[in-house]
C-alpha positions in Angstrom: 13.9 33.1 6.8 15.6 30.4 8.8 13.4 28.9 11.4 14.9 25.9 13.3 12.6 26.1 16.3 9.3 25.6 14.4 8.9 21.9 14.0 5.8 20.5 12.4 4.2 17.5 14.2 4.8 14.1 12.5 1.7 12.8 10.7 1.4 9.1 10.6 -0.3 7.6 7.5 -2.0 4.3 7.2 -1.0 1.9 4.4 -4.2 2.8 2.5 -3.5 6.5 2.9 0.1 6.0 1.7 -1.3 4.2 -1.4 -3.7 7.0 -2.1 -1.1 9.7 -1.7 1.3 7.9 -4.0 -1.4 7.6 -6.7 -2.1 11.3 -6.3 1.6 12.2 -6.3 2.3 10.2 -9.5 -0.6 11.8 -11.3 0.9 15.2 -10.6 4.5 14.4 -11.5 5.8 16.1 -14.6 9.4 14.9 -14.7 8.8 11.1 -14.7 10.3 10.8 -11.2 7.4 8.8 -9.8 7.1 6.8 -6.5 6.7 3.1 -6.3 4.8 1.3 -3.5 6.1 -2.2 -2.6 4.1 -5.1 -1.2 5.8 -4.7 2.2 4.5 -1.1 2.6 7.9 0.5 1.8 7.9 3.0 -1.1 10.7 4.3 -3.2 11.1 7.6 -5.1 13.3 10.5 -5.9 14.3 13.7 -4.1 16.3 16.6 -5.4 18.8 18.2 -3.1 20.3 21.7 -3.7 24.0 21.9 -2.7 24.4 25.2 -0.8 27.9 24.9 0.6 30.1 27.9 1.7 33.3 26.0 2.4 35.3 23.8 0.1 34.7 20.0 0.1 37.5 17.4 0.0 37.0 14.9 -2.9 38.8 11.6 -3.3 40.2 10.8 -6.7 38.9 7.5 -8.1 41.5 4.8 -8.2 41.6 2.1 -10.9 41.4 -1.5 -9.6 44.8 -3.1 -9.2 46.6 0.2 -8.9 48.0 1.6 -5.8 46.3 4.8 -4.6 48.6 7.9 -4.7 49.6 9.5 -1.4 47.8 12.7 -2.2 44.6 11.5 -3.8 42.4 14.1 -2.2 41.5 17.5 -3.7 39.6 20.4 -2.1 37.4 22.7 -4.2 34.3 24.8 -4.0 31.1 23.1 -5.3 29.1 25.5 -7.6 26.5 27.2 -5.5 22.9 26.0 -6.3 23.9 22.7 -7.9 21.0 20.3 -7.7 21.5 16.5 -7.3 18.8 13.8 -7.7 18.8 10.8 -5.4 16.7 7.6 -5.5 15.8 6.6 -2.0 13.2 4.7 0.0 10.8 5.7 2.7 13.0 4.1 5.3 16.0 6.2 4.5 16.7 8.8 7.2 18.2 12.3 6.8 21.6 11.0 7.9 21.6 8.3 5.3 20.6 10.7 2.6 23.6 13.0 3.5 25.9 10.0 3.5 24.6 8.9 0.1 25.1 12.4 -1.3 28.7 12.5 -0.1 29.4 9.0 -1.5 28.0 10.0 -4.9 30.5 12.9 -5.1 33.3 10.9 -3.5 33.4 13.5 -0.7 35.9 12.5 2.0 34.6 15.0 4.6 32.9 13.8 7.7 29.1 13.5 7.2 28.7 15.0 10.6 29.8 18.4 9.2 26.7 18.7 7.1 23.0 19.1 7.7 19.9 18.7 5.5 17.3 21.5 5.5 13.8 21.7 4.1 12.7 24.9 2.4 8.9 25.5 2.2 6.5 28.3 1.4 4.0 29.5 4.1 1.8 32.6 3.9 3.9 34.1 1.0 7.1 33.6 2.9 9.9 31.1 2.5 11.0 29.2 5.6 14.1 27.1 5.9 14.2 24.5 8.7 16.9 22.1 9.7 15.8 18.5 9.7 16.7 16.0 12.4 18.9 13.0 11.5 15.9 10.6 12.1 13.4 12.3 9.8 12.5 10.6 6.4 12.9 13.0 3.4 10.9 10.8 1.0 7.9 10.9 3.4 8.1 14.7 3.5 8.3 14.7 -0.3 5.2 12.5 -0.5 3.1 14.7 1.9 4.1 17.9 0.2 3.7 16.7 -3.3 6.1 16.8 -6.3 6.2 20.6 -6.6 9.6 21.8 -5.5 8.4 25.4 -5.0 6.3 24.1 -2.1 9.0 22.0 -0.6 12.7 21.5 -1.5 15.8 20.1 0.2 19.1 21.9 0.8 22.4 20.5 1.9 24.4 23.0 4.1 27.2 22.9 6.5 26.2 22.9 10.2 25.5 26.5 11.4 27.6 26.8 14.5 28.2 30.5 14.5 31.8 30.0 13.5 33.8 27.4 11.7 34.8 24.4 13.8 38.3 24.1 12.3 39.3 21.3 14.8 36.7 19.1 13.1 38.8 19.1 9.9 41.7 16.8 9.2 45.3 18.0 8.6 45.2 17.3 4.8 41.8 19.2 4.6 43.3 22.2 6.4 46.4 22.2 4.2 44.1 22.1 1.1 42.1 25.1 2.5 45.3 27.0 2.9 46.3 26.3 -0.7 42.9 27.5 -1.9 43.2 30.7 0.2 46.7 31.4 -1.1 45.5 30.9 -4.7 42.5 33.2 -4.1 44.7 35.8 -2.4 47.1 35.9 -5.4 44.2 36.2 -7.8 42.8 39.1 -5.9 46.2 40.8 -5.7 46.6 40.5 -9.5 43.2 42.0 -10.1 44.0 44.9 -7.8 47.4 45.5 -9.5 45.7 45.6 -12.9 43.0 48.0 -11.7 45.5 50.4 -10.1 47.8 50.2 -13.2 44.8 51.1 -15.4 44.0 54.1 -13.0 47.7 55.2 -13.2 47.7 55.1 -17.0 44.5 57.2 -17.1 45.9 59.7 -14.7 49.2 60.0 -16.5 47.4 60.4 -19.8 45.2 63.2 -18.2 48.3 64.9 -16.8 50.0 64.7 -20.1 47.1 66.5 -21.7 47.0 69.3 -19.1 50.7 70.0 -19.2 51.1 69.6 -23.0 53.0 72.7 -24.3 51.1 75.1 -26.6 
């Protein structure tokens, strides 16, 4: 259930409360991804983000130092649905910075403004998905919820605008999308041809049995 209207009020924690929560958090961690509190009050830790993207992403090919970049060093492809990536961030990092860090990690050339970070949480035996604002701090949400991802998890999606905003994509991106669509169309046509060819063989075999003399 997507619920973008329901926003929980921000709870501000004192430095002592943060310290106590981090100690409690670390005592419950089972995957060694603990949080660290620095002397300046800023803490660091890890979050896991599930990549739930419906449209292909444009990825830049890495270029060796000293070599000229090729003119077509970008490739568009579909990221496997449900892929989970782990990021090490600080309590000062905002949602927008987390999105940008994720895209840099995958060498994604798409505009970060095309993506949004969502939180998925359990309430009263139901799962709610809520879009986070750019200024929220994911590590704080992780700390308050605890390390259990079944209670709170993060999901990266495209912005839900009702329809695709194609004007937000660059010309090379659109050309890559067309190539992907052409490839998928050809694959679907080949599958249909094979299926109907198999049907035709079965029908001809059945007809041959019915009309077989004697």
